[in-house]
Every structure is written in structure tokens, then in C-alpha cells.
The first five atom37 places (N, CA, C, CB, O) and aatype in JSON, in Angstrom:
{
  "aatype": [12, 11, 17, 10, 15, 8, 3, 6, 11, 6, 16, 11, 0, 10, 7, 0, 12, 10, 0, 7, 11, 19, 1, 11, 7, 3, 19, 19, 15, 10, 1, 7, 15, 10, 7, 0, 7, 11, 16, 19, 13, 0, 11, 7, 13, 0, 6, 0, 10, 7, 9, 15, 6, 0, 9, 19, 15, 14, 16, 13, 16, 10, 19, 5, 3, 18, 6, 7, 15, 12, 11, 10, 18, 8, 10, 3, 10, 18, 1, 10, 15, 7, 6, 3, 6, 13, 6, 15, 12, 7, 7, 6, 3, 18, 10, 18, 15, 3, 7, 19, 16, 10, 9, 6, 17, 15, 6, 11, 9, 3, 3, 12, 10, 14, 6, 7, 16, 17, 18, 19, 3, 9, 16, 9, 7, 3, 3, 10, 16, 1, 16, 19, 16, 9, 6, 7, 7, 1, 5],
  "atom_mask": [
    [1, 1, 1, 1, 1],
    [1, 1, 1, 1, 1],
    [1, 1, 1, 1, 1],
    [1, 1, 1, 1, 1],
    [1, 1, 1, 1, 1],
    [1, 1, 1, 1, 1],
    [1, 1, 1, 1, 1],
    [1, 1, 1, 1, 1],
    [1, 1, 1, 1, 1],
    [1, 1, 1, 1, 1],
    [1, 1, 1, 1, 1],
    [1, 1, 1, 1, 1],
    [1, 1, 1, 1, 1],
    [1, 1, 1, 1, 1],
    [1, 1, 1, 0, 1],
    [1, 1, 1, 1, 1],
    [1, 1, 1, 1, 1],
    [1, 1, 1, 1, 1],
    [1, 1, 1, 1, 1],
    [1, 1, 1, 0, 1],
    [1, 1, 1, 1, 1],
    [1, 1, 1, 1, 1],
    [1, 1, 1, 1, 1],
    [1, 1, 1, 1, 1],
    [1, 1, 1, 0, 1],
    [1, 1, 1, 1, 1],
    [1, 1, 1, 1, 1],
    [1, 1, 1, 1, 1],
    [1, 1, 1, 1, 1],
    [1, 1, 1, 1, 1],
    [1, 1, 1, 1, 1],
    [1, 1, 1, 0, 1],
    [1, 1, 1, 1, 1],
    [1, 1, 1, 1, 1],
    [1, 1, 1, 0, 1],
    [1, 1, 1, 1, 1],
    [1, 1, 1, 0, 1],
    [1, 1, 1, 1, 1],
    [1, 1, 1, 1, 1],
    [1, 1, 1, 1, 1],
    [1, 1, 1, 1, 1],
    [1, 1, 1, 1, 1],
    [1, 1, 1, 1, 1],
    [1, 1, 1, 0, 1],
    [1, 1, 1, 1, 1],
    [1, 1, 1, 1, 1],
    [1, 1, 1, 1, 1],
    [1, 1, 1, 1, 1],
    [1, 1, 1, 1, 1],
    [1, 1, 1, 0, 1],
    [1, 1, 1, 1, 1],
    [1, 1, 1, 1, 1],
    [1, 1, 1, 1, 1],
    [1, 1, 1, 1, 1],
    [1, 1, 1, 1, 1],
    [1, 1, 1, 1, 1],
    [1, 1, 1, 1, 1],
    [1, 1, 1, 1, 1],
    [1, 1, 1, 1, 1],
    [1, 1, 1, 1, 1],
    [1, 1, 1, 1, 1],
    [1, 1, 1, 1, 1],
    [1, 1, 1, 1, 1],
    [1, 1, 1, 1, 1],
    [1, 1, 1, 1, 1],
    [1, 1, 1, 1, 1],
    [1, 1, 1, 1, 1],
    [1, 1, 1, 0, 1],
    [1, 1, 1, 1, 1],
    [1, 1, 1, 1, 1],
    [1, 1, 1, 1, 1],
    [1, 1, 1, 1, 1],
    [1, 1, 1, 1, 1],
    [1, 1, 1, 1, 1],
    [1, 1, 1, 1, 1],
    [1, 1, 1, 1, 1],
    [1, 1, 1, 1, 1],
    [1, 1, 1, 1, 1],
    [1, 1, 1, 1, 1],
    [1, 1, 1, 1, 1],
    [1, 1, 1, 1, 1],
    [1, 1, 1, 0, 1],
    [1, 1, 1, 1, 1],
    [1, 1, 1, 1, 1],
    [1, 1, 1, 1, 1],
    [1, 1, 1, 1, 1],
    [1, 1, 1, 1, 1],
    [1, 1, 1, 1, 1],
    [1, 1, 1, 1, 1],
    [1, 1, 1, 0, 1],
    [1, 1, 1, 0, 1],
    [1, 1, 1, 1, 1],
    [1, 1, 1, 1, 1],
    [1, 1, 1, 1, 1],
    [1, 1, 1, 1, 1],
    [1, 1, 1, 1, 1],
    [1, 1, 1, 1, 1],
    [1, 1, 1, 1, 1],
    [1, 1, 1, 0, 1],
    [1, 1, 1, 1, 1],
    [1, 1, 1, 1, 1],
    [1, 1, 1, 1, 1],
    [1, 1, 1, 1, 1],
    [1, 1, 1, 1, 1],
    [1, 1, 1, 1, 1],
    [1, 1, 1, 1, 1],
    [1, 1, 1, 1, 1],
    [1, 1, 1, 1, 1],
    [1, 1, 1, 1, 1],
    [1, 1, 1, 1, 1],
    [1, 1, 1, 1, 1],
    [1, 1, 1, 1, 1],
    [1, 1, 1, 1, 1],
    [1, 1, 1, 1, 1],
    [1, 1, 1, 1, 1],
    [1, 1, 1, 0, 1],
    [1, 1, 1, 1, 1],
    [1, 1, 1, 1, 1],
    [1, 1, 1, 1, 1],
    [1, 1, 1, 1, 1],
    [1, 1, 1, 1, 1],
    [1, 1, 1, 1, 1],
    [1, 1, 1, 1, 1],
    [1, 1, 1, 1, 1],
    [1, 1, 1, 0, 1],
    [1, 1, 1, 1, 1],
    [1, 1, 1, 1, 1],
    [1, 1, 1, 1, 1],
    [1, 1, 1, 1, 1],
    [1, 1, 1, 1, 1],
    [1, 1, 1, 1, 1],
    [1, 1, 1, 1, 1],
    [1, 1, 1, 1, 1],
    [1, 1, 1, 1, 1],
    [1, 1, 1, 1, 1],
    [1, 1, 1, 0, 1],
    [1, 1, 1, 0, 1],
    [1, 1, 1, 1, 1],
    [1, 1, 1, 1, 1]
  ],
  "atom_positions": [
    [[-6.4, -2.47, -9.11], [-6.7, -4.03, -9.21], [-7.36, -4.66, -10.22], [-7.38, -4.43, -8.25], [-8.16, -4.0, -10.88]],
    [[-7.2, -5.74, -10.46], [-8.11, -6.29, -11.43], [-8.9, -7.67, -10.92], [-7.27, -6.57, -12.74], [-8.36, -8.59, -10.31]],
    [[-10.17, -7.6, -11.28], [-10.66, -9.4, -10.87], [-11.42, -9.54, -11.86], [-11.6, -9.88, -9.35], [-11.79, -8.58, -12.53]],
    [[-11.82, -10.93, -12.16], [-12.66, -11.52, -13.52], [-14.0, -11.92, -12.38], [-11.71, -13.27, -14.65], [-13.78, -12.6, -11.37]],
    [[-15.04, -11.5, -12.65], [-16.17, -11.59, -11.86], [-17.09, -12.92, -12.92], [-17.0, -9.79, -11.68], [-17.06, -12.65, -14.12]],
    [[-17.7, -14.0, -12.61], [-18.5, -15.05, -13.21], [-19.52, -15.01, -13.08], [-18.34, -16.09, -12.98], [-20.26, -15.78, -13.69]],
    [[-20.01, -14.03, -12.18], [-21.97, -13.75, -11.78], [-22.1, -12.83, -11.22], [-22.89, -14.68, -10.82], [-21.17, -12.03, -11.15]],
    [[-23.07, -12.65, -10.74], [-23.82, -11.34, -10.05], [-23.08, -10.7, -8.56], [-25.52, -11.9, -9.62], [-22.74, -9.6, -8.14]],
    [[-23.09, -12.64, -7.91], [-22.64, -12.53, -6.93], [-20.81, -12.12, -6.45], [-23.17, -13.62, -6.62], [-20.17, -11.82, -5.44]],
    [[-20.61, -12.32, -7.66], [-18.74, -12.03, -7.32], [-18.85, -10.69, -7.56], [-17.31, -12.83, -8.47], [-18.18, -9.85, -6.95]],
    [[-19.67, -10.41, -8.45], [-19.86, -8.53, -8.8], [-20.44, -7.42, -7.69], [-21.1, -8.32, -10.11], [-20.2, -6.24, -7.44]],
    [[-21.31, -8.44, -7.17], [-21.72, -7.62, -5.7], [-20.68, -7.36, -4.75], [-22.73, -8.41, -4.82], [-20.4, -6.31, -4.17]],
    [[-19.93, -9.01, -4.67], [-18.94, -9.26, -4.08], [-17.57, -8.12, -3.56], [-18.65, -10.19, -4.89], [-17.19, -7.66, -2.48]],
    [[-17.2, -8.03, -4.73], [-16.5, -6.43, -5.09], [-16.93, -5.61, -4.9], [-16.22, -5.98, -6.14], [-16.24, -4.93, -4.15]],
    [[-18.03, -5.06, -5.24], [-18.73, -3.85, -4.8], [-19.04, -3.74, -2.97], [0.0, 0.0, 0.0], [-19.21, -2.67, -2.37]],
    [[-19.06, -5.07, -2.35], [-18.98, -4.72, -1.17], [-17.6, -4.49, -0.5], [-19.65, -5.57, -0.58], [-17.47, -3.71, 0.45]],
    [[-16.53, -5.23, -1.05], [-15.04, -4.91, -0.61], [-14.96, -3.52, -0.72], [-13.86, -5.61, -1.49], [-14.57, -2.85, 0.24]],
    [[-15.35, -2.93, -1.93], [-15.13, -1.5, -1.81], [-15.45, -0.54, -0.98], [-15.46, -1.08, -2.58], [-14.87, 0.51, -0.68]],
    [[-16.64, -1.12, -0.56], [-17.34, -0.39, 0.41], [-16.95, -0.44, 1.44], [-18.41, -0.58, 0.56], [-17.35, 0.4, 2.24]],
    [[-15.91, -1.53, 1.88], [-15.37, -1.82, 3.51], [-14.03, -0.81, 3.4], [0.0, 0.0, 0.0], [-13.14, -1.21, 4.15]],
    [[-13.76, 0.08, 2.84], [-12.28, 0.82, 2.2], [-12.85, 2.59, 2.15], [-11.76, 0.04, 0.09], [-12.19, 3.56, 2.48]],
    [[-14.01, 2.58, 1.72], [-14.23, 3.97, 1.45], [-14.45, 4.6, 2.47], [-15.16, 4.26, 0.63], [-14.58, 4.08, 3.58]],
    [[-14.54, 6.04, 2.17], [-14.7, 6.56, 3.93], [-15.48, 7.96, 3.32], [-12.75, 6.96, 5.14], [-15.63, 8.39, 2.18]],
    [[-15.87, 8.41, 4.57], [-17.15, 9.44, 4.33], [-16.5, 10.46, 3.19], [-17.68, 10.42, 5.94], [-15.32, 10.68, 3.45]],
    [[-16.85, 10.97, 2.31], [-16.67, 12.08, 1.62], [-15.6, 11.74, 0.43], [0.0, 0.0, 0.0], [-14.9, 12.44, -0.31]],
    [[-15.81, 10.34, 0.59], [-15.13, 9.7, -1.14], [-16.02, 9.72, -2.25], [-14.69, 7.99, -1.19], [-17.08, 10.12, -1.77]],
    [[-16.18, 9.53, -3.36], [-16.85, 9.45, -4.61], [-15.95, 8.54, -5.31], [-17.1, 10.82, -5.35], [-14.74, 8.64, -5.45]],
    [[-16.96, 7.41, -5.82], [-16.9, 6.01, -6.87], [-17.46, 6.71, -7.87], [-17.82, 4.46, -6.49], [-18.53, 7.32, -7.86]],
    [[-16.43, 6.55, -9.03], [-17.04, 6.66, -10.51], [-17.19, 4.9, -10.95], [-15.76, 7.7, -11.75], [-16.41, 3.95, -10.82]],
    [[-18.58, 5.02, -11.53], [-18.86, 3.82, -12.03], [-18.94, 3.35, -13.64], [-19.97, 3.63, -11.47], [-19.95, 3.65, -14.27]],
    [[-18.08, 2.78, -14.14], [-17.87, 3.1, -15.47], [-17.95, 1.6, -16.37], [-16.38, 3.92, -15.56], [-17.26, 0.6, -16.15]],
    [[-18.93, 1.75, -17.38], [-18.85, 0.34, -18.09], [-20.43, 0.56, -18.89], [0.0, 0.0, 0.0], [-21.27, 1.41, -18.58]],
    [[-20.53, -0.37, -19.9], [-21.37, -0.22, -21.15], [-22.57, -0.21, -20.63], [-21.26, -1.27, -22.23], [-22.54, -0.13, -19.41]],
    [[-23.7, -0.26, -21.15], [-25.25, -0.89, -20.56], [-25.26, -2.18, -20.36], [-26.47, -0.74, -21.5], [-24.84, -2.94, -21.22]],
    [[-25.79, -2.67, -19.06], [-25.77, -4.29, -18.8], [-24.49, -4.62, -18.36], [0.0, 0.0, 0.0], [-24.35, -5.78, -17.97]],
    [[-23.35, -3.74, -18.32], [-22.19, -4.34, -17.48], [-22.06, -4.62, -16.24], [-21.31, -3.76, -17.53], [-21.09, -5.27, -15.84]],
    [[-22.81, -4.28, -15.62], [-23.22, -4.65, -14.11], [-22.86, -3.27, -12.95], [0.0, 0.0, 0.0], [-22.66, -3.47, -11.75]],
    [[-22.85, -2.12, -13.49], [-22.8, -1.25, -12.66], [-23.71, -1.05, -11.18], [-22.94, -0.38, -13.47], [-23.25, -0.69, -10.1]],
    [[-24.98, -1.38, -11.47], [-25.66, -1.18, -10.91], [-25.83, -2.74, -9.79], [-26.59, -0.62, -11.84], [-26.25, -2.64, -8.64]],
    [[-25.5, -3.84, -10.32], [-25.13, -4.88, -9.45], [-24.15, -4.67, -8.61], [-24.84, -5.92, -10.05], [-24.28, -5.28, -7.55]],
    [[-22.92, -3.82, -8.75], [-22.03, -3.79, -8.28], [-22.51, -2.67, -6.93], [-21.0, -3.55, -9.34], [-22.36, -2.84, -5.72]],
    [[-23.14, -1.45, -7.71], [-23.8, -0.53, -6.51], [-24.34, -1.66, -5.21], [-25.36, 0.5, -7.26], [-23.85, -1.66, -4.08]],
    [[-25.47, -2.6, -5.68], [-26.07, -3.27, -4.71], [-25.66, -3.74, -3.75], [-26.52, -3.97, -5.0], [-26.26, -3.62, -2.68]],
    [[-24.05, -4.68, -3.95], [-23.08, -4.95, -3.2], [-22.73, -3.54, -2.3], [0.0, 0.0, 0.0], [-22.96, -3.66, -1.1]],
    [[-22.42, -2.75, -2.56], [-21.8, -1.8, -2.13], [-22.63, -1.33, -1.39], [-21.29, -1.04, -2.92], [-22.15, -0.91, -0.34]],
    [[-24.14, -1.17, -1.55], [-24.88, -0.72, -0.22], [-25.42, -1.55, 0.42], [-25.82, 0.13, -0.32], [-26.16, -1.2, 1.34]],
    [[-25.24, -2.83, 0.15], [-25.18, -3.89, 1.25], [-24.43, -4.25, 2.2], [-25.2, -4.74, 0.91], [-24.63, -5.0, 3.16]],
    [[-23.21, -3.46, 1.74], [-22.13, -3.52, 2.84], [-21.93, -2.27, 3.8], [-20.79, -3.74, 2.15], [-21.18, -2.07, 4.74]],
    [[-23.07, -1.4, 3.08], [-22.9, -0.23, 4.29], [-24.06, -0.39, 5.26], [-22.96, 1.43, 3.68], [-24.56, 0.59, 5.8]],
    [[-24.54, -1.79, 5.52], [-26.16, -1.99, 6.29], [-27.62, -1.6, 5.01], [0.0, 0.0, 0.0], [-28.72, -2.13, 5.2]],
    [[-27.44, -0.79, 3.99], [-28.37, -0.34, 3.62], [-29.33, -1.79, 3.33], [-27.98, 0.66, 2.53], [-28.73, -2.77, 2.88]],
    [[-30.64, -1.89, 3.56], [-31.53, -2.59, 3.1], [-32.61, -2.54, 1.85], [-31.99, -2.65, 3.98], [-33.02, -3.49, 1.18]],
    [[-32.84, -1.54, 1.76], [-33.43, -0.78, 0.64], [-33.22, -1.55, -0.86], [-32.7, 0.71, 0.65], [-32.14, -1.85, -1.36]],
    [[-34.37, -1.75, -1.36], [-33.79, -1.91, -3.09], [-32.75, -0.76, -3.39], [-35.2, -1.68, -4.39], [-32.72, 0.41, -2.99]],
    [[-31.71, -1.65, -4.41], [-31.15, -0.51, -4.98], [-31.53, -0.76, -6.47], [-29.54, -0.34, -4.67], [-31.32, -1.85, -6.99]],
    [[-32.06, 0.21, -7.11], [-31.67, 0.74, -8.36], [-31.27, 1.73, -9.13], [-32.15, 0.61, -8.77], [-30.92, 2.82, -8.67]],
    [[-31.3, 1.5, -10.16], [-30.36, 2.75, -11.22], [-31.66, 4.01, -11.08], [-30.01, 2.06, -13.53], [-32.86, 3.94, -11.37]],
    [[-30.89, 5.05, -10.55], [-31.9, 6.01, -10.62], [-31.93, 7.44, -12.25], [-31.59, 6.75, -8.95], [-32.01, 8.65, -12.48]],
    [[-31.78, 6.01, -12.98], [-32.01, 6.94, -14.39], [-32.98, 8.05, -14.56], [-32.44, 6.08, -15.47], [-32.6, 8.92, -15.35]],
    [[-34.06, 8.23, -14.06], [-34.75, 9.06, -14.32], [-35.29, 9.91, -13.42], [-35.41, 8.64, -14.88], [-36.23, 10.63, -13.74]],
    [[-34.65, 9.92, -11.89], [-34.44, 10.59, -11.03], [-33.55, 10.99, -10.56], [-34.79, 10.38, -10.5], [-33.48, 11.56, -9.47]],
    [[-32.48, 10.66, -11.53], [-30.89, 11.21, -11.51], [-30.03, 10.7, -10.18], [-30.89, 13.03, -11.48], [-28.87, 10.28, -10.21]],
    [[-30.82, 10.83, -9.1], [-29.89, 10.85, -7.5], [-31.03, 9.8, -6.82], [-29.74, 12.87, -6.41], [-32.21, 9.68, -7.17]],
    [[-30.43, 9.17, -5.9], [-31.5, 8.61, -4.93], [-29.99, 8.2, -3.28], [-32.63, 6.62, -6.02], [-28.88, 7.67, -3.16]],
    [[-30.83, 8.77, -2.6], [-29.89, 8.52, -1.58], [-30.62, 7.83, -0.17], [-29.16, 9.96, -1.28], [-31.82, 7.91, 0.12]],
    [[-29.48, 7.08, 0.64], [-29.84, 6.13, 1.28], [-28.66, 6.14, 2.87], [-29.8, 4.82, 0.13], [-27.46, 6.3, 3.09]],
    [[-29.69, 5.91, 3.51], [-29.23, 5.85, 5.13], [-28.58, 4.22, 5.52], [-30.85, 6.19, 6.24], [-29.21, 3.17, 5.49]],
    [[-27.17, 4.41, 5.86], [-26.87, 3.23, 5.97], [-25.68, 3.32, 7.25], [0.0, 0.0, 0.0], [-25.96, 4.1, 8.16]],
    [[-24.69, 2.73, 7.33], [-23.46, 3.33, 8.23], [-22.98, 4.49, 7.7], [-22.23, 2.4, 8.37], [-22.64, 5.41, 8.44]],
    [[-22.9, 4.57, 6.33], [-22.74, 5.99, 5.84], [-24.05, 6.12, 4.99], [-21.27, 6.27, 4.94], [-24.77, 5.29, 4.44]],
    [[-24.08, 7.76, 5.12], [-25.03, 8.14, 4.01], [-24.75, 7.75, 2.32], [-25.1, 9.68, 4.14], [-23.85, 8.46, 1.88]],
    [[-25.09, 7.17, 1.68], [-25.12, 6.9, 0.55], [-25.79, 7.86, -0.85], [-25.63, 5.83, 0.79], [-27.01, 7.88, -0.96]],
    [[-25.07, 8.48, -1.7], [-26.0, 9.09, -2.9], [-25.66, 8.26, -4.1], [-25.72, 10.77, -3.26], [-24.51, 8.34, -4.52]],
    [[-26.55, 7.43, -4.72], [-26.37, 7.35, -5.56], [-26.88, 7.59, -7.01], [-26.18, 6.77, -5.25], [-28.05, 7.38, -7.32]],
    [[-25.86, 8.08, -7.96], [-26.23, 8.91, -9.17], [-26.01, 8.17, -10.32], [-25.46, 10.19, -9.29], [-25.11, 7.35, -10.51]],
    [[-27.15, 8.6, -11.3], [-27.25, 8.0, -12.54], [-27.33, 9.24, -13.55], [-28.52, 6.99, -12.59], [-28.2, 10.07, -13.82]],
    [[-25.8, 8.92, -14.07], [-25.9, 10.37, -15.26], [-26.14, 10.45, -16.5], [-24.84, 11.05, -15.46], [-26.07, 11.47, -17.2]],
    [[-26.66, 8.48, -17.07], [-27.08, 8.62, -18.23], [-27.76, 9.6, -19.28], [-27.52, 7.96, -18.14], [-27.3, 9.92, -20.37]],
    [[-29.07, 10.04, -18.66], [-29.6, 10.75, -18.95], [-29.04, 12.41, -19.2], [-30.39, 10.44, -18.25], [-29.82, 13.18, -19.75]],
    [[-28.16, 12.74, -18.93], [-27.42, 14.36, -18.37], [-26.6, 14.62, -19.88], [-25.93, 14.21, -16.58], [-26.09, 13.57, -20.26]],
    [[-26.41, 15.49, -20.57], [-25.9, 15.97, -21.75], [-24.29, 15.94, -21.46], [-26.53, 17.46, -22.1], [-23.48, 15.53, -22.29]],
    [[-23.95, 16.44, -20.09], [-22.65, 16.73, -19.68], [-22.34, 17.64, -18.29], [0.0, 0.0, 0.0], [-23.1, 17.53, -17.32]],
    [[-21.58, 18.23, -18.28], [-20.96, 18.99, -16.88], [-21.93, 20.19, -16.62], [-19.22, 19.65, -17.1], [-22.31, 20.48, -15.48]],
    [[-22.36, 20.98, -17.94], [-23.56, 22.22, -17.49], [-24.15, 21.59, -16.95], [-24.49, 23.02, -18.39], [-24.01, 21.67, -15.72]],
    [[-25.22, 20.53, -17.54], [-26.64, 20.05, -16.7], [-26.05, 19.27, -15.15], [-27.73, 18.63, -17.87], [-26.76, 19.15, -14.16]],
    [[-24.82, 18.89, -15.24], [-24.74, 18.46, -13.93], [-24.83, 19.66, -13.03], [-23.51, 17.67, -13.71], [-25.74, 19.84, -12.22]],
    [[-23.9, 20.39, -13.22], [-24.04, 21.76, -12.44], [-25.46, 22.28, -12.08], [-23.41, 22.86, -13.28], [-25.72, 22.57, -10.91]],
    [[-26.47, 22.43, -13.17], [-27.42, 23.08, -12.77], [-28.39, 22.09, -11.78], [-28.05, 23.67, -13.99], [-29.45, 22.51, -11.32]],
    [[-28.01, 21.04, -11.58], [-28.85, 20.05, -11.0], [-28.35, 20.19, -9.81], [-28.88, 18.65, -11.52], [-28.74, 19.32, -9.04]],
    [[-27.4, 21.2, -9.23], [-26.51, 20.9, -7.96], [-25.73, 20.0, -7.4], [0.0, 0.0, 0.0], [-25.4, 19.77, -6.24]],
    [[-25.39, 19.33, -8.89], [-24.37, 17.94, -8.8], [-23.15, 17.64, -7.98], [0.0, 0.0, 0.0], [-22.84, 16.6, -7.39]],
    [[-22.25, 19.34, -8.16], [-21.23, 19.7, -7.51], [-21.15, 19.14, -5.66], [-21.29, 21.27, -7.79], [-20.22, 18.67, -5.0]],
    [[-22.57, 19.47, -5.32], [-22.7, 19.07, -3.97], [-22.58, 17.9, -3.71], [-23.7, 19.35, -3.46], [-21.77, 17.62, -2.83]],
    [[-23.21, 16.96, -4.28], [-22.62, 15.56, -4.11], [-21.04, 15.0, -4.22], [-23.28, 14.87, -5.06], [-20.64, 13.94, -3.74]],
    [[-20.23, 15.98, -4.97], [-19.22, 15.94, -5.12], [-18.31, 15.78, -3.73], [-19.1, 16.91, -5.87], [-17.52, 14.88, -3.46]],
    [[-18.66, 16.89, -2.97], [-18.42, 17.11, -1.68], [-19.5, 16.84, -0.48], [-18.06, 18.34, -1.7], [-19.98, 17.74, 0.21]],
    [[-19.72, 15.75, -0.39], [-20.89, 15.09, 0.49], [-20.18, 14.65, 1.75], [-21.69, 13.73, -0.26], [-18.99, 14.39, 1.93]],
    [[-21.46, 14.64, 2.77], [-20.88, 13.89, 4.11], [-21.27, 12.52, 4.19], [-21.38, 14.52, 5.46], [-21.4, 11.83, 5.2]],
    [[-21.47, 12.16, 2.76], [-21.48, 10.67, 2.78], [-20.37, 10.02, 1.7], [0.0, 0.0, 0.0], [-19.29, 10.54, 1.43]],
    [[-20.88, 8.83, 1.16], [-20.14, 8.65, 0.06], [-20.98, 8.59, -1.26], [-19.37, 7.48, 0.26], [-22.09, 8.07, -1.36]],
    [[-20.46, 9.05, -2.0], [-21.27, 9.06, -3.6], [-20.96, 8.05, -4.69], [-20.95, 10.42, -4.4], [-19.78, 7.7, -4.75]],
    [[-21.73, 7.58, -5.47], [-21.56, 6.35, -6.16], [-22.08, 7.05, -7.55], [-22.45, 4.93, -5.49], [-23.23, 7.49, -7.64]],
    [[-21.27, 7.09, -8.47], [-21.98, 7.88, -10.16], [-22.08, 6.84, -10.81], [-21.0, 9.06, -11.23], [-21.11, 6.09, -10.75]],
    [[-22.86, 6.55, -11.38], [-23.26, 5.67, -12.92], [-22.93, 6.49, -13.82], [-24.88, 5.24, -13.28], [-23.54, 7.55, -13.84]],
    [[-21.93, 6.27, -14.79], [-22.06, 7.1, -16.13], [-21.54, 8.38, -15.91], [-23.52, 7.28, -16.65], [-22.1, 9.36, -16.39]],
    [[-20.19, 8.5, -15.01], [-19.6, 9.57, -14.49], [-19.07, 9.93, -15.59], [-18.76, 9.44, -13.4], [-18.96, 11.16, -15.58]],
    [[-18.59, 9.35, -16.77], [-17.26, 9.64, -17.78], [-18.29, 11.13, -18.12], [-16.77, 8.14, -19.51], [-17.61, 12.02, -18.64]],
    [[-19.49, 11.45, -17.94], [-19.9, 12.77, -18.52], [-19.88, 13.81, -17.63], [-21.17, 12.76, -19.06], [-20.73, 14.71, -17.66]],
    [[-18.61, 13.74, -16.51], [-18.55, 14.85, -16.01], [-17.0, 14.71, -15.32], [-19.83, 15.13, -15.1], [-16.66, 15.43, -14.38]],
    [[-16.18, 13.78, -15.87], [-15.1, 13.41, -15.88], [-13.78, 14.56, -15.12], [-15.04, 13.06, -17.31], [-12.91, 14.39, -14.26]],
    [[-14.25, 15.8, -16.02], [-13.17, 16.81, -15.03], [-13.46, 17.7, -14.12], [-12.43, 17.64, -15.68], [-12.89, 18.77, -13.9]],
    [[-14.49, 17.14, -13.5], [-15.25, 17.24, -12.41], [-14.9, 16.46, -10.94], [-16.45, 16.84, -12.9], [-15.0, 16.81, -9.76]],
    [[-14.58, 15.58, -11.41], [-14.42, 14.28, -10.18], [-13.09, 14.79, -9.43], [-14.12, 12.39, -10.95], [-12.01, 15.17, -9.89]],
    [[-13.54, 14.67, -8.2], [-12.42, 15.44, -7.47], [-11.02, 14.42, -7.08], [-13.14, 16.08, -5.97], [-11.2, 13.2, -7.13]],
    [[-9.64, 14.97, -6.7], [-9.05, 14.4, -6.41], [-9.14, 13.0, -5.38], [-8.56, 15.21, -6.3], [-9.95, 12.86, -4.47]],
    [[-8.36, 12.3, -5.67], [-8.83, 10.73, -4.76], [-10.17, 9.99, -4.87], [0.0, 0.0, 0.0], [-10.43, 9.06, -4.1]],
    [[-11.31, 10.54, -6.16], [-11.94, 9.59, -6.54], [-11.45, 8.18, -7.0], [-12.51, 10.09, -7.29], [-10.45, 7.88, -7.66]],
    [[-12.65, 7.24, -6.37], [-12.34, 5.69, -7.05], [-12.88, 5.37, -8.12], [-12.7, 4.58, -6.32], [-14.1, 5.5, -8.21]],
    [[-12.08, 4.83, -9.27], [-12.36, 4.25, -10.33], [-12.97, 2.71, -10.36], [-11.24, 4.39, -10.95], [-12.3, 1.76, -9.97]],
    [[-14.23, 2.58, -10.85], [-14.34, 1.26, -10.9], [-14.7, 0.96, -12.53], [-15.45, 0.76, -9.79], [-15.4, 1.82, -13.06]],
    [[-14.33, -0.06, -13.28], [-14.4, -0.01, -14.61], [-14.85, -1.13, -15.06], [-13.32, 0.3, -15.19], [-13.95, -1.96, -15.22]],
    [[-16.25, -1.62, -15.41], [-16.46, -2.96, -15.84], [-16.44, -3.38, -17.39], [-17.71, -3.3, -15.3], [-16.97, -2.6, -18.19]],
    [[-16.09, -4.1, -17.67], [-15.52, -4.68, -18.99], [-16.74, -6.19, -19.19], [-13.45, -5.19, -18.72], [-16.89, -7.08, -18.35]],
    [[-17.44, -6.06, -20.52], [-17.93, -7.7, -20.47], [-17.03, -8.27, -21.45], [-19.65, -8.07, -20.93], [-16.67, -7.75, -22.51]],
    [[-16.66, -9.59, -20.87], [-16.04, -10.62, -21.83], [-16.59, -11.05, -22.91], [0.0, 0.0, 0.0], [-17.77, -10.73, -23.06]],
    [[-16.17, -11.6, -23.6], [-16.96, -12.7, -24.41], [-17.5, -13.48, -24.33], [-16.68, -13.21, -24.94], [-18.41, -13.74, -25.11]],
    [[-17.11, -14.39, -23.11], [-17.94, -15.33, -22.27], [-19.08, -14.87, -21.57], [-17.19, -15.9, -21.31], [-19.86, -15.75, -21.2]],
    [[-19.4, -13.55, -21.28], [-20.24, -12.89, -20.49], [-19.23, -12.73, -19.19], [-21.69, -13.7, -20.28], [-19.87, -11.99, -18.44]],
    [[-18.27, -12.98, -18.68], [-17.81, -12.75, -17.49], [-17.09, -11.04, -17.74], [-16.71, -14.12, -17.05], [-16.63, -10.47, -18.73]],
    [[-17.25, -10.7, -16.55], [-16.92, -8.83, -16.04], [-15.42, -9.26, -15.72], [-18.03, -7.92, -14.19], [-14.96, -10.2, -15.07]],
    [[-14.87, -8.31, -16.38], [-13.88, -7.39, -15.46], [-13.86, -6.42, -14.8], [-13.15, -7.03, -15.84], [-14.42, -5.39, -15.17]],
    [[-13.19, -6.51, -13.66], [-13.8, -5.39, -12.89], [-12.41, -4.68, -12.33], [-14.95, -5.95, -11.59], [-11.66, -5.24, -11.52]],
    [[-12.19, -3.48, -12.83], [-10.7, -2.79, -12.63], [-11.11, -1.24, -11.74], [-9.81, -2.42, -14.51], [-11.61, -0.2, -12.16]],
    [[-10.63, -1.65, -10.29], [-10.87, -0.63, -9.05], [-9.31, 0.23, -9.17], [-11.15, -1.62, -7.24], [-8.37, -0.54, -9.33]],
    [[-9.05, 1.22, -9.12], [-8.33, 2.23, -9.12], [-8.6, 3.07, -8.47], [-8.17, 2.62, -9.98], [-9.78, 3.22, -8.14]],
    [[-7.62, 3.95, -8.04], [-7.71, 5.24, -7.27], [-7.77, 5.39, -5.61], [0.0, 0.0, 0.0], [-7.03, 4.82, -4.81]],
    [[-8.8, 6.27, -5.32], [-9.02, 6.58, -3.84], [-8.2, 7.54, -3.42], [0.0, 0.0, 0.0], [-7.31, 8.03, -4.13]],
    [[-8.55, 8.01, -1.75], [-7.49, 8.94, -1.21], [-6.67, 8.07, -0.31], [-8.08, 10.23, -0.41], [-7.03, 7.15, 0.43]],
    [[-5.64, 8.51, -0.52], [-4.4, 7.96, 0.26], [-4.11, 8.51, 1.85], [-3.1, 8.37, -0.64], [-3.14, 8.09, 2.48]]
  ]
}
């Protein structure tokens, strides 16, 4: 499915919509260039899970976990070199977790993502709108 987002509020609403569809154990791959709106999407997603903490991209800590109606693991792999580094940090545990795992810059571990992963692609348009495409998920 594809949507056009005109502002942060609409991008957050799309995150909230997806949060209503995920189940424990799901992985959500967030893809897009710097500034595309991945963290904004993650904020809407987290709010819909009842998480009231401020959601920031865990670029330096790599992982941040939150308690809500489901446990949320928010990963940012921007600084990682690839799959070997992900494995050495114990990253595979987050792909098969007791909550839902949201991964920014997941392109770095594409071959490791489990079957049933949700794929969210956010692209910036010429007029600064965002095209948000959501595919996948477990059937």
C-alpha cells in the first residue's frame, strides 16, 4: 500500500496505523534517506502502542527499548558496517523477540530479516511531501 504524507502529523498517523496491525514477534524495517521521516513514523508507531516516553533515534546507543501494550525495540543501524557487526552486538535476538522490533537503516542486514518482516519505505518528494509504502507482514 502507498500513501502520500504532507506533514509530520500524517506520517505519525501512518506509523500508528501500522502499530494497530503488528503482533508480538514482528519486525518492521524502516527505510529512507536521512531526514525522510523514519523517526517521525516511529514516534507515531510508539504512541499507538501506549508509549509516552520521548522517542528519539538510537543512533549512538543502537537500541532503545520501551514498554507499552507491547514491548518495542527501536534499533538504528546507521553506524553499523553490516551483518557481522549486527551479529556481534547480539542483534539477532531482536529479530526474534518477545515484542515488536522497529529497525531504522535495516538495509544493512537485509539478508537477516525474517520472513514476514514489514517493509516501510519513505521517500521525499520534490515538494517535500513523503511517499510512504508499506508492504509485507505475516499472513
